[in-house]
C-alpha atoms as a printed R data frame, in Angstrom:
    type eleno elety resid chain resno        x      y       z
1   ATOM     1    CA   UNK     A     1  -97.335 29.565  68.038
2   ATOM     2    CA   UNK     A     2  -99.793 32.332  68.813
3   ATOM     3    CA   UNK     A     3 -100.437 32.893  65.120
4   ATOM     4    CA   UNK     A     4 -100.825 29.146  64.555
5   ATOM     5    CA   UNK     A     5 -103.378 28.965  67.361
6   ATOM     6    CA   UNK     A     6 -105.284 31.867  65.829
7   ATOM     7    CA   UNK     A     7 -105.123 30.223  62.396
8   ATOM     8    CA   UNK     A     8 -106.497 27.034  63.943
9   ATOM     9    CA   UNK     A     9 -109.845 28.854  64.258
10  ATOM    10    CA   UNK     A    10 -110.014 29.083  60.452
11  ATOM    11    CA   UNK     A    11 -108.340 30.752  57.477
12  ATOM    12    CA   UNK     A    12 -107.669 34.442  57.894
13  ATOM    13    CA   UNK     A    13 -105.372 37.235  56.763
14  ATOM    14    CA   UNK     A    14 -102.517 39.023  58.513
15  ATOM    15    CA   UNK     A    15 -104.497 42.148  59.393
16  ATOM    16    CA   UNK     A    16 -107.110 40.106  61.256
17  ATOM    17    CA   UNK     A    17 -104.426 37.991  62.966
18  ATOM    18    CA   UNK     A    18 -102.756 41.142  64.299
19  ATOM    19    CA   UNK     A    19 -106.071 42.544  65.510
20  ATOM    20    CA   UNK     A    20 -106.999 39.294  67.285
21  ATOM    21    CA   UNK     A    21 -103.516 38.845  68.782
22  ATOM    22    CA   UNK     A    22 -103.520 42.406  70.142
23  ATOM    23    CA   UNK     A    23 -106.995 41.931  71.646
24  ATOM    24    CA   UNK     A    24 -106.005 38.684  73.380
25  ATOM    25    CA   UNK     A    25 -102.300 38.985  74.179
26  ATOM    26    CA   UNK     A    26 -101.125 42.493  73.384
27  ATOM    27    CA   UNK     A    27 -102.062 44.152  76.677
28  ATOM    28    CA   UNK     A    28  -98.644 45.730  77.168
29  ATOM    29    CA   UNK     A    29  -97.071 45.253  73.738
30  ATOM    30    CA   UNK     A    30  -98.976 45.094  70.500
31  ATOM    31    CA   UNK     A    31  -97.714 43.064  67.589
32  ATOM    32    CA   UNK     A    32  -96.249 44.970  64.657
33  ATOM    33    CA   UNK     A    33  -97.574 44.284  61.159
34  ATOM    34    CA   UNK     A    34  -94.064 43.463  59.963
35  ATOM    35    CA   UNK     A    35  -93.798 40.756  62.640
36  ATOM    36    CA   UNK     A    36  -97.098 39.246  61.526
37  ATOM    37    CA   UNK     A    37  -96.143 39.014  57.873
38  ATOM    38    CA   UNK     A    38  -92.575 37.828  58.475
39  ATOM    39    CA   UNK     A    39  -93.910 35.163  60.854
40  ATOM    40    CA   UNK     A    40  -96.537 34.077  58.317
41  ATOM    41    CA   UNK     A    41  -93.795 33.776  55.694
42  ATOM    42    CA   UNK     A    42  -91.738 31.566  58.061
43  ATOM    43    CA   UNK     A    43  -94.783 29.451  58.937
44  ATOM    44    CA   UNK     A    44  -95.457 28.977  55.229
45  ATOM    45    CA   UNK     A    45  -91.794 28.187  54.502
46  ATOM    46    CA   UNK     A    46  -91.745 25.601  57.311
47  ATOM    47    CA   UNK     A    47  -94.961 23.937  56.157
48  ATOM    48    CA   UNK     A    48  -96.941 25.006  59.245
49  ATOM    49    CA   UNK     A    49  -99.324 27.308  57.332
50  ATOM    50    CA   UNK     A    50 -100.361 27.731  53.714
51  ATOM    51    CA   UNK     A    51 -101.683 30.562  51.634
52  ATOM    52    CA   UNK     A    52 -105.177 29.393  50.689
53  ATOM    53    CA   UNK     A    53 -106.632 32.272  48.754
54  ATOM    54    CA   UNK     A    54 -107.156 35.990  48.533
55  ATOM    55    CA   UNK     A    55 -109.844 38.116  50.134
56  ATOM    56    CA   UNK     A    56 -110.841 41.389  48.532
57  ATOM    57    CA   UNK     A    57 -110.596 44.279  50.962
58  ATOM    58    CA   UNK     A    58 -111.321 47.989  50.922
59  ATOM    59    CA   UNK     A    59 -107.688 48.462  49.879
60  ATOM    60    CA   UNK     A    60 -105.321 45.849  48.566
61  ATOM    61    CA   UNK     A    61 -106.404 42.222  48.372
62  ATOM    62    CA   UNK     A    62 -105.461 40.213  51.450
63  ATOM    63    CA   UNK     A    63 -103.839 36.794  51.300
64  ATOM    64    CA   UNK     A    64 -105.630 34.216  53.434
65  ATOM    65    CA   UNK     A    65 -103.600 31.749  55.478
66  ATOM    66    CA   UNK     A    66 -104.631 28.442  57.039
67  ATOM    67    CA   UNK     A    67 -102.863 26.112  59.441
68  ATOM    68    CA   UNK     A    68 -101.615 22.841  57.901
69  ATOM    69    CA   UNK     A    69 -101.819 19.346  59.395
70  ATOM    70    CA   UNK     A    70  -98.130 19.695  60.297
71  ATOM    71    CA   UNK     A    71  -98.923 23.054  61.930
72  ATOM    72    CA   UNK     A    72 -101.683 21.453  64.008
73  ATOM    73    CA   UNK     A    73  -99.267 18.740  65.159
74  ATOM    74    CA   UNK     A    74  -96.645 21.339  66.107
75  ATOM    75    CA   UNK     A    75  -99.217 23.483  67.923
76  ATOM    76    CA   UNK     A    76 -100.535 20.454  69.853
77  ATOM    77    CA   UNK     A    77  -96.970 19.490  70.828
78  ATOM    78    CA   UNK     A    78  -96.112 23.039  71.917
79  ATOM    79    CA   UNK     A    79  -99.279 23.363  74.000
80  ATOM    80    CA   UNK     A    80  -98.657 19.996  75.694
81  ATOM    81    CA   UNK     A    81  -95.002 20.765  76.496
82  ATOM    82    CA   UNK     A    82  -94.476 22.800  79.685
83  ATOM    83    CA   UNK     A    83  -92.514 26.010  79.356
84  ATOM    84    CA   UNK     A    84  -89.017 25.524  80.785
85  ATOM    85    CA   UNK     A    85  -88.540 26.449  84.414
86  ATOM    86    CA   UNK     A    86  -85.290 28.316  83.950
87  ATOM    87    CA   UNK     A    87  -84.372 28.709  87.591
88  ATOM    88    CA   UNK     A    88  -82.449 31.821  86.587
89  ATOM    89    CA   UNK     A    89  -82.552 34.571  89.189
90  ATOM    90    CA   UNK     A    90  -84.423 37.723  88.355
91  ATOM    91    CA   UNK     A    91  -82.573 40.953  87.725
92  ATOM    92    CA   UNK     A    92  -83.389 42.167  91.238
93  ATOM    93    CA   UNK     A    93  -81.269 39.295  92.628
94  ATOM    94    CA   UNK     A    94  -78.331 40.372  90.477
95  ATOM    95    CA   UNK     A    95  -78.715 43.995  91.566
96  ATOM    96    CA   UNK     A    96  -78.776 43.020  95.265
97  ATOM    97    CA   UNK     A    97  -75.625 40.912  94.957
98  ATOM    98    CA   UNK     A    98  -73.823 43.605  92.966
99  ATOM    99    CA   UNK     A    99  -74.870 46.293  95.468
100 ATOM   100    CA   UNK     A   100  -73.379 44.170  98.248
101 ATOM   101    CA   UNK     A   101  -70.192 43.460  96.294
102 ATOM   102    CA   UNK     A   102  -69.710 47.136  95.495
103 ATOM   103    CA   UNK     A   103  -70.379 48.260  99.063
104 ATOM   104    CA   UNK     A   104  -73.640 49.981  98.192
105 ATOM   105    CA   UNK     A   105  -76.954 49.661  99.991
106 ATOM   106    CA   UNK     A   106  -78.791 46.482  99.075
107 ATOM   107    CA   UNK     A   107  -81.591 47.732 101.349
108 ATOM   108    CA   UNK     A   108  -82.152 50.631  98.953
109 ATOM   109    CA   UNK     A   109  -82.253 48.271  95.984
110 ATOM   110    CA   UNK     A   110  -84.794 46.040  97.725
111 ATOM   111    CA   UNK     A   111  -86.875 48.998  98.917
112 ATOM   112    CA   UNK     A   112  -86.996 50.516  95.421
113 ATOM   113    CA   UNK     A   113  -88.135 47.218  93.909
114 ATOM   114    CA   UNK     A   114  -90.661 46.680  96.701
115 ATOM   115    CA   UNK     A   115  -92.216 50.098  95.999
116 ATOM   116    CA   UNK     A   116  -92.256 49.537  92.238
117 ATOM   117    CA   UNK     A   117  -93.824 46.081  92.564
118 ATOM   118    CA   UNK     A   118  -96.492 47.298  94.999
119 ATOM   119    CA   UNK     A   119  -97.296 50.227  92.694
120 ATOM   120    CA   UNK     A   120  -97.657 47.830  89.758
121 ATOM   121    CA   UNK     A   121  -99.901 45.525  91.807
122 ATOM   122    CA   UNK     A   122 -102.149 48.465  92.721
123 ATOM   123    CA   UNK     A   123 -102.322 49.499  89.062
124 ATOM   124    CA   UNK     A   124 -103.217 45.968  87.951
125 ATOM   125    CA   UNK     A   125 -105.813 45.588  90.690
126 ATOM   126    CA   UNK     A   126 -107.457 48.883  89.713
127 ATOM   127    CA   UNK     A   127 -107.596 47.808  86.058
128 ATOM   128    CA   UNK     A   128 -109.233 44.438  86.863
129 ATOM   129    CA   UNK     A   129 -112.693 45.977  86.753
130 ATOM   130    CA   UNK     A   130 -112.206 47.572  83.335
131 ATOM   131    CA   UNK     A   131 -110.934 44.607  81.357
132 ATOM   132    CA   UNK     A   132 -112.461 41.507  79.894
133 ATOM   133    CA   UNK     A   133 -111.765 38.002  81.147
134 ATOM   134    CA   UNK     A   134 -108.480 37.769  79.201
135 ATOM   135    CA   UNK     A   135 -107.260 41.066  80.686
136 ATOM   136    CA   UNK     A   136 -108.167 39.862  84.182
137 ATOM   137    CA   UNK     A   137 -106.406 36.537  83.627
138 ATOM   138    CA   UNK     A   138 -103.259 38.322  82.415
139 ATOM   139    CA   UNK     A   139 -103.410 40.693  85.391
140 ATOM   140    CA   UNK     A   140 -103.843 37.792  87.818
141 ATOM   141    CA   UNK     A   141 -100.798 36.094  86.284
142 ATOM   142    CA   UNK     A   142  -98.657 39.201  86.682
143 ATOM   143    CA   UNK     A   143  -99.907 39.821  90.229
144 ATOM   144    CA   UNK     A   144  -99.011 36.253  91.226
145 ATOM   145    CA   UNK     A   145  -95.472 36.772  89.937
146 ATOM   146    CA   UNK     A   146  -95.183 40.110  91.705
147 ATOM   147    CA   UNK     A   147  -96.365 38.483  94.947
148 ATOM   148    CA   UNK     A   148  -93.669 35.821  94.604
149 ATOM   149    CA   UNK     A   149  -91.039 38.506  93.945
150 ATOM   150    CA   UNK     A   150  -92.238 40.454  96.994
151 ATOM   151    CA   UNK     A   151  -91.941 37.321  99.164
152 ATOM   152    CA   UNK     A   152  -88.354 36.949  97.943
153 ATOM   153    CA   UNK     A   153  -87.640 40.629  98.680
154 ATOM   154    CA   UNK     A   154  -88.906 40.159 102.256
155 ATOM   155    CA   UNK     A   155  -86.791 37.020 102.670
156 ATOM   156    CA   UNK     A   156  -83.700 38.764 101.287
157 ATOM   157    CA   UNK     A   157  -84.313 41.793 103.519
158 ATOM   158    CA   UNK     A   158  -84.508 39.563 106.579
159 ATOM   159    CA   UNK     A   159  -81.251 37.844 105.635
160 ATOM   160    CA   UNK     A   160  -79.388 40.899 104.358
161 ATOM   161    CA   UNK     A   161  -76.873 41.149 107.211
162 ATOM   162    CA   UNK     A   162  -75.874 37.488 106.826
163 ATOM   163    CA   UNK     A   163  -75.857 37.697 103.046
164 ATOM   164    CA   UNK     A   164  -73.698 40.837 103.092
165 ATOM   165    CA   UNK     A   165  -71.134 39.136 105.334
166 ATOM   166    CA   UNK     A   166  -71.007 36.082 103.067
167 ATOM   167    CA   UNK     A   167  -70.680 38.153  99.903
168 ATOM   168    CA   UNK     A   168  -67.848 40.201 101.446
169 ATOM   169    CA   UNK     A   169  -66.113 36.993 102.598
170 ATOM   170    CA   UNK     A   170  -66.468 35.450  99.133
171 ATOM   171    CA   UNK     A   171  -65.057 38.642  97.586
172 ATOM   172    CA   UNK     A   172  -62.129 38.630 100.022
173 ATOM   173    CA   UNK     A   173  -61.286 35.029  99.127
174 ATOM   174    CA   UNK     A   174  -61.195 35.964  95.477
175 ATOM   175    CA   UNK     A   175  -58.939 38.993  95.979
176 ATOM   176    CA   UNK     A   176  -55.143 38.741  95.783
177 ATOM   177    CA   UNK     A   177  -53.428 38.216  99.161
């Protein structure tokens, strides 16, 4: 969908799509050229994009791609459809429960995650002044998620004694008598 949205601005080639994607969305993970071209091939196969010409470059000629009417419809539908709220617990939840089940310190698990999340928030906050508006928006998004995770860590820490007792009781019920 990202490539379709970029194609919606006008016909372009894979090299430019990669460059624009990386500038807008590749803050932590740039797109690989192979991904770009395999995705363009799938978009073309599925009728979402078409090859519309060739542009001469300093090296090999570059195939130009454009979004199709069907691609515009699919992009509009995807943008209008909310991403699923999975409700799945984060990995830190799983680690806390497994620490409790195995008799290890869930406090240490929570403390380690708390430190890592606070360090990441400090890093993102420091970088806010260096980036453009897209970088700041991405950083704000990540900070908001880290804040929510930190609130959960504080809640879990406050309830750890009760949770530990319940996890041990649940484990005892499941063990052979």
